[in-house]
Each structure stands twice: as C-alpha cells, then as structure tokens.
C-alpha positions in Angstrom: 4.9 -44.8 -2.1 3.2 -42.0 -0.1 -0.7 -42.0 -0.1 -2.7 -38.9 0.4 -6.4 -38.0 -0.1 -5.8 -34.7 -1.8 -2.6 -33.6 -3.6 -2.1 -30.0 -4.5 0.8 -29.2 -6.9 1.9 -25.6 -6.4 2.0 -23.6 -3.2 1.5 -20.0 -4.1 -1.8 -18.2 -3.7 -4.1 -20.8 -5.4 -2.3 -23.8 -3.9 -2.4 -22.4 -0.4 -6.1 -21.4 -0.5 -7.2 -24.6 -2.2 -5.6 -26.7 0.4 -6.6 -24.7 3.4 -10.2 -24.3 2.2 -10.4 -28.0 1.3 -9.0 -29.1 4.7 -11.6 -26.9 6.4 -14.4 -28.4 4.3 -13.2 -32.0 4.5 -11.3 -32.2 7.8 -11.1 -36.0 7.7 -9.1 -36.0 4.5 -5.3 -35.8 4.3 -4.0 -32.9 2.3 -0.4 -32.6 0.9 0.9 -29.5 -0.9 4.1 -30.0 -3.0 5.9 -27.0 -4.3 9.3 -26.4 -5.8 10.2 -23.2 -4.0 11.3 -23.5 -0.4 10.3 -19.9 0.2 7.2 -18.6 -1.7 6.5 -15.0 -2.5 3.5 -12.8 -1.9 2.9 -12.5 -5.7 1.5 -8.9 -5.7 4.4 -7.7 -3.5 7.1 -8.6 -6.0 7.4 -5.1 -7.6 8.0 -3.6 -4.2 11.2 -5.5 -3.5 12.8 -3.2 -6.0 12.2 -0.1 -3.8 9.8 0.1 -0.8 10.7 -3.3 0.7 14.3 -3.2 -0.3 14.8 -7.0 -0.1 13.0 -10.2 -1.3 13.2 -11.4 2.3 10.5 -8.9 3.2 8.0 -10.4 0.7 7.9 -14.0 1.8 4.6 -15.8 2.3 4.3 -17.5 5.7 4.4 -21.3 5.8 2.8 -21.5 9.2 -0.7 -21.3 7.5 -0.3 -24.9 6.3 0.6 -26.3 9.7 -2.2 -24.4 11.4 -4.7 -25.8 8.9 -3.4 -29.3 9.2 -2.0 -29.4 5.7 1.3 -31.1 4.9 3.8 -29.1 3.0 6.6 -30.8 1.0 9.4 -29.0 -0.9 10.1 -30.8 -4.1 9.4 -30.8 -7.8 6.7 -32.9 -9.5 8.0 -34.2 -12.8 5.0 -36.3 -14.1 1.4 -37.1 -13.4 -0.6 -40.2 -14.2 -4.2 -39.2 -13.9 -5.4 -42.7 -14.7 -3.4 -44.4 -12.0 -3.8 -41.3 -9.8 -0.1 -41.0 -9.0 2.6 -38.5 -9.5 6.4 -38.8 -9.6 8.8 -36.3 -8.0 12.3 -35.3 -9.1 13.9 -37.3 -6.3 12.2 -40.5 -7.5 9.3 -40.8 -5.1 5.8 -41.7 -6.1 2.7 -40.1 -4.5 -0.8 -41.6 -4.8 -3.9 -39.4 -4.5 -7.6 -39.5 -4.7 -8.0 -35.9 -5.8 -5.6 -33.6 -7.5 -5.5 -29.8 -7.7 -3.1 -28.2 -10.2 -2.0 -24.8 -9.1 1.2 -24.5 -11.1 0.9 -20.8 -11.8 2.5 -18.9 -14.6 5.9 -17.8 -16.0 7.0 -14.6 -17.7 6.3 -14.3 -21.4 9.3 -13.7 -23.6 8.2 -13.2 -27.2 10.1 -15.4 -29.7 10.4 -12.5 -32.1 12.3 -10.2 -29.7 16.0 -10.4 -30.7 18.4 -9.8 -27.9 16.1 -11.1 -25.1 18.9 -13.5 -24.1 21.6 -10.9 -23.6 23.1 -10.3 -20.2 21.3 -7.8 -17.9 18.0 -8.5 -19.7 15.6 -9.7 -17.0 12.0 -11.0 -16.6 10.1 -10.8 -13.3 9.3 -14.4 -12.2 8.0 -15.6 -8.8 11.5 -17.0 -8.1 13.5 -15.7 -5.1 16.9 -16.9 -6.5 16.4 -15.1 -9.8 15.1 -11.9 -8.3 17.9 -11.7 -5.7 20.4 -12.0 -8.5 18.5 -9.4 -10.5 18.4 -7.0 -7.5 22.2 -7.3 -7.0 22.9 -6.6 -10.7 20.5 -3.6 -10.8 22.4 -1.9 -7.9 25.2 -1.1 -10.5 22.8 -0.1 -13.3 21.6 3.4 -13.8 19.9 3.5 -17.3 17.0 1.0 -17.1 14.4 0.3 -19.8 11.2 -1.5 -18.9 9.5 -3.0 -21.9 5.8 -3.2 -21.2 3.5 -0.7 -19.4 1.1 -3.0 -17.7 0.7 -3.2 -13.9 4.0 -5.0 -13.3 6.0 -2.8 -15.6 4.6 0.4 -14.1 5.0 -0.7 -10.5 8.6 -2.0 -11.1 9.5 1.2 -12.9 8.1 3.4 -10.2 9.9 1.5 -7.5 13.3 1.7 -9.3 12.7 5.4 -9.9 12.3 5.9 -6.2 15.8 4.4 -5.8 17.3 7.1 -8.0 17.5 5.0 -11.2 16.8 6.6 -14.6 13.9 4.5 -15.9 12.1 4.6 -19.2 8.9 2.6 -19.9 8.3 1.6 -23.5 4.7 0.7 -24.2 3.3 0.1 -27.7 -0.2 1.1 -26.8 -1.3 4.8 -26.5 -0.8 5.0 -22.7 0.5 2.8 -19.9 -2.2 0.6 -18.4 -4.2 0.9 -21.6 -5.4 -2.7 -21.4 -7.0 -2.1 -18.0 -8.3 1.5 -18.2 -10.0 3.8 -20.6 -7.8 6.5 -22.0 -9.1 9.2 -19.6 -8.0 7.2 -16.6 -4.8 5.8 -18.2 -3.7 9.2 -19.1 -4.1 10.3 -15.5 -1.9 7.4 -14.3 0.7 8.3 -17.0 0.8 11.9 -15.8 1.4 10.9 -12.2 4.1 8.4 -13.3 5.9 11.0 -15.3 5.6 13.6 -12.6 7.3 11.2 -10.2 10.3 11.0 -12.6 9.8 8.0 -14.8 10.1 8.6 -18.6 7.2 7.1 -20.6 7.5 6.3 -24.3 3.9 5.3 -25.0 2.9 4.5 -28.6 6.4 3.1 -29.2 7.1 -0.5 -30.2 10.4 -2.3 -29.6 12.2 -3.8 -32.6 15.3 -5.3 -30.9 17.4 -5.4 -27.7 20.9 -4.3 -28.6 24.2 -5.5 -27.2 27.2 -7.8 -27.5 27.0 -10.3 -24.7 25.5 -7.6 -22.4 22.7 -5.2 -23.2 23.6 -1.7 -24.3 20.3 -0.3 -25.6 16.9 -0.8 -27.1 16.0 -0.2 -30.7 12.5 1.2 -31.2 10.4 0.6 -34.2 10.8 4.3 -35.3 14.6 3.7 -35.5 15.5 5.6 -32.2 17.9 3.8 -29.8 17.5 4.1 -26.0 20.6 3.7 -24.0 20.3 0.9 -21.4 22.6 -1.0 -19.1 19.6 -3.2 -18.0 16.3 -4.1 -19.6 13.3 -5.6 -17.8 10.8 -7.5 -19.9 7.3 -7.0 -18.5 5.4 -8.3 -21.5 2.9 -10.6 -19.7 2.8 -14.1 -18.4 1.8 -17.5 -19.8 0.2 -20.4 -17.9 2.6 -23.0 -16.6 0.9 -26.1 -17.9 3.7 -28.5 -19.0 2.6 -31.1 -16.4 -1.0 -30.9 -17.4 -0.1 -31.2 -21.1 2.1 -34.3 -20.6 -0.7 -35.8 -18.5 -3.1 -35.4 -21.4 -5.3 -32.7 -19.9 -7.0 -30.4 -22.4 -5.9 -26.8 -22.8 -7.9 -23.9 -24.2 -6.6 -21.7 -27.1 -4.7 -19.5 -24.7 -2.8 -22.5 -23.3 -4.8 -22.7 -20.0 -6.1 -25.9 -18.5 -9.8 -26.2 -19.4 -12.1 -26.3 -16.4 -15.8 -26.1 -15.6 -17.5 -23.7 -13.1 -16.5 -26.1 -10.3 -12.8 -25.8 -11.4 -12.8 -29.5 -12.6 -11.0 -30.6 -15.6 -12.6 -33.3 -17.9 -11.4 -35.7 -15.3 -13.7 -35.2 -12.3 -10.9 -36.0 -9.8 -8.5 -33.4 -11.2 -9.0 -29.7 -10.5 -7.1 -26.6 -11.6 -7.0 -23.1 -10.1 -5.0 -19.9 -10.5 -2.9 -18.7 -13.3 -2.7 -22.1 -15.0 -6.5 -22.6 -15.1 -8.9 -21.4 -17.8 -10.6 -18.0 -17.2 -13.9 -16.7 -18.7 -15.0 -13.1 -18.5 -17.8 -12.6 -16.1 -19.9 -10.5 -18.5 -18.9 -11.6 -22.0 -18.4 -15.3 -21.2 -15.4 -15.3 -23.6 -12.1 -16.9 -22.7 -9.9 -14.4 -20.8 -6.1 -14.1 -20.4 -6.4 -12.2 -17.0 -4.2 -13.5 -14.2 -4.8 -12.0 -10.8 -4.0 -13.3 -7.3 -7.5 -12.4 -6.1 -9.1 -14.4 -8.9 -6.7 -17.3 -8.2 -7.9 -17.3 -4.6 -11.6 -17.2 -5.5 -11.1 -20.1 -7.9 -9.1 -22.0 -5.3 -11.8 -21.7 -2.7 -14.3 -23.1 -5.3 -12.0 -26.0 -6.0 -11.4 -26.7 -2.4 -15.1 -26.7 -1.5 -16.1 -29.0 -4.4 -13.4 -31.7 -4.1 -15.7 -34.4 -2.8 -19.2 -32.9 -3.0 -20.4 -30.5 -5.6 -22.4 -27.4 -4.5 -24.7 -25.7 -6.9 -24.1 -22.4 -5.3 -20.3 -22.7 -4.8 -19.2 -22.1 -8.4 -16.9 -19.7 -10.1 -18.9 -17.5 -12.4 -16.1 -15.9 -14.3 -13.4 -13.3 -13.8 -14.6 -9.7 -13.3 -11.1 -8.3 -13.7 -10.5 -6.2 -10.6 -7.2 -4.3 -10.6 -5.7 -1.6 -8.5 -2.4 0.1 -8.2 -0.7 3.0 -6.5 1.9 5.5 -7.5 2.9 7.3 -4.4 -0.3 8.5 -2.8 -2.2 8.4 -6.1 -4.3 5.2 -6.5 -6.1 3.8 -9.6 -8.6 1.0 -9.7 -10.8 -0.7 -12.3 -13.5 -3.5 -12.1 -15.4 -5.1 -15.0 -15.5 -3.8 -18.5 -14.0 -0.5 -19.6 -16.1 1.8 -21.8 -14.0 0.9 -24.9 -14.1 -2.9 -24.2 -17.9 -2.8 -23.7 -18.4 -1.0 -26.9 -16.1 -3.4 -28.7 -18.1 -6.3 -27.4 -21.3 -4.7 -28.8 -22.9 -3.5 -25.5 -25.0 -0.3 -25.8 -23.6 1.7 -22.8 -23.8 5.0 -21.2 -21.3 6.4 -18.7 -21.5 8.5 -15.6 -18.6 10.2 -13.8 -18.0 12.5 -10.9 -14.9 14.0 -9.2 -15.1 14.9 -5.5 -12.9 14.3 -2.5 -12.2 11.3 -0.2 -12.6 13.1 3.1 -14.7 16.0 4.4 -14.3 18.8 4.8 -11.7 19.1 2.0 -9.3 21.1 4.2 -8.5 18.0 6.3 -4.9 16.8 5.9 -4.2 14.2 3.2 -7.5 14.8 1.5 -7.3 13.6 -2.2 -9.5 14.1 -5.1 -11.6 11.0 -5.9 -12.9 10.4 -9.5 -15.4 7.6 -10.2 -16.5 6.5 -13.7 -19.3 4.0 -14.2 -20.1 2.0 -17.4 -23.8 1.1 -17.5 -25.9 -0.9 -19.9 -28.3 1.7 -21.5 -31.4 -0.6 -21.7 -31.2 -2.3 -18.3 -29.2 0.1 -16.2 -27.0 -2.8 -15.1 -23.5 -1.7 -14.0 -20.9 -3.4 -16.3 -17.8 -1.7 -15.1 -16.2 1.1 -13.1 -13.0 3.0 -12.7 -11.6 5.0 -9.8 -8.7 7.5 -9.4 -7.9 8.9 -6.0 -6.1 8.3 -2.8 -5.5 5.1 -0.8 -9.2 4.5 -0.4 -9.6 3.8 -4.1 -8.5 0.2 -3.6 -11.5 -0.7 -1.4 -13.9 1.4 -3.5 -12.7 -0.7 -6.5 -13.6 -3.8 -4.6 -17.1 -2.3 -3.9 -17.5 -1.9 -7.7 -16.6 -5.6 -8.1 -19.4 -6.6 -5.7 -21.9 -4.3 -7.6 -21.0 -6.0 -10.9 -20.9 -9.5 -9.5 -24.5 -9.1 -8.1 -25.8 -7.5 -11.3 -26.9 -4.4 -9.6 -28.6 -1.7 -11.6 -27.3 1.8 -11.3 -30.6 2.8 -9.6 -29.7 0.6 -6.6 -26.5 2.5 -6.0 -28.6 5.7 -5.5 -30.7 4.1 -2.8 -27.9 2.1 -1.1 -27.2 3.1 2.5 -23.6 4.1 3.2 -21.7 5.1 6.3 -19.5 8.1 6.1 -16.9 9.7 8.4 -14.9 12.9 7.9 -11.5 11.2 8.2 -12.4 8.1 6.2 -14.8 8.8 3.4 -16.2 11.3 1.0 -19.1 13.4 2.2 -22.6 11.8 2.1 -23.9 14.9 0.2 -21.4 14.4 -2.6 -20.3 10.7 -2.5 -18.5 10.2 -5.8 -19.9 6.7 -6.4 -23.4 7.9 -5.8 -23.0 11.0 -7.9 -21.5 9.0 -10.8 -24.5 6.7 -10.6 -26.9 9.7 -10.7 -25.1 11.0 -13.8 -25.4 7.6 -15.5 -29.0 7.1 -14.5 -30.0 10.4 -16.2 -28.7 9.0 -19.5 -30.4 5.7 -18.9 -33.8 7.3 -18.4 -33.3 9.7 -21.3 -32.9 6.7 -23.6 -36.0 5.0 -22.4 
C-alpha cells in the first residue's frame, strides 16, 4: 500500500492548482495526483482544436508543472474511496492511504435522456478526452453539414471554428439568442450578428425534438416540424458534475448533483475537500446554488482548498462564483461578469444601468482600433456594481476581469469615477472617454436621481 499525506484525484485545472498550491503551502507534506488521462487538455482550448489549433496535440497541458512543484503524478483510475479508513483503490488493484483528500474529478457532457437519436453514429459530445476528440476530428473531416445543438460558449466557439474550416454549420438554440444565459439581449444579439456575419447559421428560438437517422445521423427535427439536414451533430447542451466516486463514498451532494462544500472547500468530512466542476458553487451575490462551471473558478477554489488543507485561514475562503465569461469571434470579443440586468431583476434587485460605446485605442484612426461597449448593472440604492458586460476587441477580456475585481470588492459605481487609470494610444481607450468610466458616470446619474 502506498502512503501519502495528500491525495488529489483528478489532474485537470483544479487538481493541478490544488496540488501545486498545497505543496507550496505545506512543503513538508507528500502530494500525489492521480488522474486517468495520460495527456490532459487545457480545458478552455478544446473548441480551438476544431479550427485554429488544428490538432489536439496543440492543446495539451504540460506535466512538468508537477515535477517542478515536487508533486507526484500517477496515471491511473481510482475506482473507490473509503473516507473512514482514508484509503482509495485503483483499477489495477493498488491501495493508496492518505491523510487528506482533494476530489477534483471535473465534469462530463450532459446528454438529456429525452433526446431521441443521441446515440446515433456521428452524434458527438465535447468531453475533455483526447481519444474521443481525435476520433471526432477525423470523422468531421468528411462531414460538411454540421448541426450544433446548444448556443452556449462551447457551442458557439466550436461552431465558429468549424465554420473557419469551410464547414456548413448551423447552431440550434432554444433561447431567443445564442449566449442568452450569459448576456442580456442587447449584448447577445451583437454576438449573434457577428457569428452570422462570419458564416454560421443561427436558429435561435428553436427547440430540438429528435435527432434523425438509421444507424448514422441524417438530420435534426425541430419542434416546429422543420428538418435540418446533417451528416454530423454536436451536442453542446451543458455539463454535469462527475461525482460517482463521491456518491459511492457517501459524500453529500446538493440538488444540482455537486459535492457539498463549505467556504474552505471542505466536505462534511474535514479531511476531504472538493474543488472544480465537481464541487458545489454558490453565486457571489445571490448566495443561491449555481450550476456555473468555469476553469478560472475551479482554479480559485483549488487555491483555497490547497491553502486550507492542514490549517484554516479566515481570510482564505471562497466567497462564491462571480461568473466571469469571455469569448471571441474573430477580432470581436465579448465578456460578462456578475449579474446581467435580467438576472438581477429576476432576483428582485432594484437596479439601474449605465452604458457607453467608445473605442479601445486613441486616436481612432490607429490601425486595428475597435469599438468598445461597456454596460454596468448597479444597485439603485447603494450604487454597488452587481454586474457588467463588454463588447469590443481583444482587450475586452482583461476589461471583463477588471469588472470581476470591482464586483468582488463590492465597489460602488462612484469609486470607478475616481479610480486612477493608465492609458496609452496603442493599448487603451482615451482617458477623456474611457468606456468603463463613462458607463459608470451614466449609471451614477440614475443612482443620484433616485435618491
């Protein structure tokens, strides 16, 4: 039997960060990461193997990080856990004893049980599995009519990448626009317009009734009776937590099927932690359980778990997921952090919004200058920023992260107006018309008018 101080099951984003952080915090402890995949992916890079990267080999996460940190990596499958005896068993019959355990088992694609035809040939999901995706890529080479079911981030990015390779791609999304769960309609419609202009067909507001075919897919039947021809279908309908090990070990799950944890990422067993897609999420602002699964959130949770393994810190806790997303369609980028206007109103918040559209360089005649649109969602009474959305060029990604910092630190919109910023013609919007500041000014006018 192998004995280790800390065992981490799962070696993607959460498992990697939890082990490396933990080893840094507790250098005298022995850490072992066990994962099934010999070659792990960069999770957010998966859509780009269908176009920009061209191969799954270009999206591999380096393993040198483990050796550099002094963490052992073992390729294998964990088949059972005994949290009482503090042991786990592997598929090859070995037992591993541990003092502390971190579950970072991730998630798997969701395939609704009601969707008839999901088991047909050439119907694919998008898992974090190199063997599956390599086979999928090879098959798609000979497919021209591709239907993507689901217009979330994965669906949109996969569709756009396949379109770049000359495929005829149609996205079917039951909501009014693609990305409707992440953005308000004004931003979602902008993204949809860009996607359409780039050549992808979008069928928003259309539900799928059935995937058609005899052995191999030949089409998709929509709820309105229309049939879309397809020689391949990609299901991008969300992911579910991978928690079979936790369930069999008797750990409690929340109503969404995620492992219940506290703000230190501990389960009810203080020696067992969970982080990443398999772990319970709570919204930073509403405190309600959340289904969001993001690599950045997984890494934040993993750092908290790693730091608190042997000694709790009152200041090193995970306060909830803000929900920070960004994507790019060509040189058009879109980002969102916190609550959308529609979500805030649905939750009962009394909000105002402020928006402004400017440019991301100055003067505007500089090459590769993009329009930059910023929308802020602000609590009417307190002026606290609850959310924000961005549309623009490549700089929109970092601006979205800045919105996340603002929300996490409960900044009022008035503080944005007095914040000191650095600007440069080639890198940022002009200081005289910085879109974030201008949007804050527009929102503050409404806050003050209500007081």
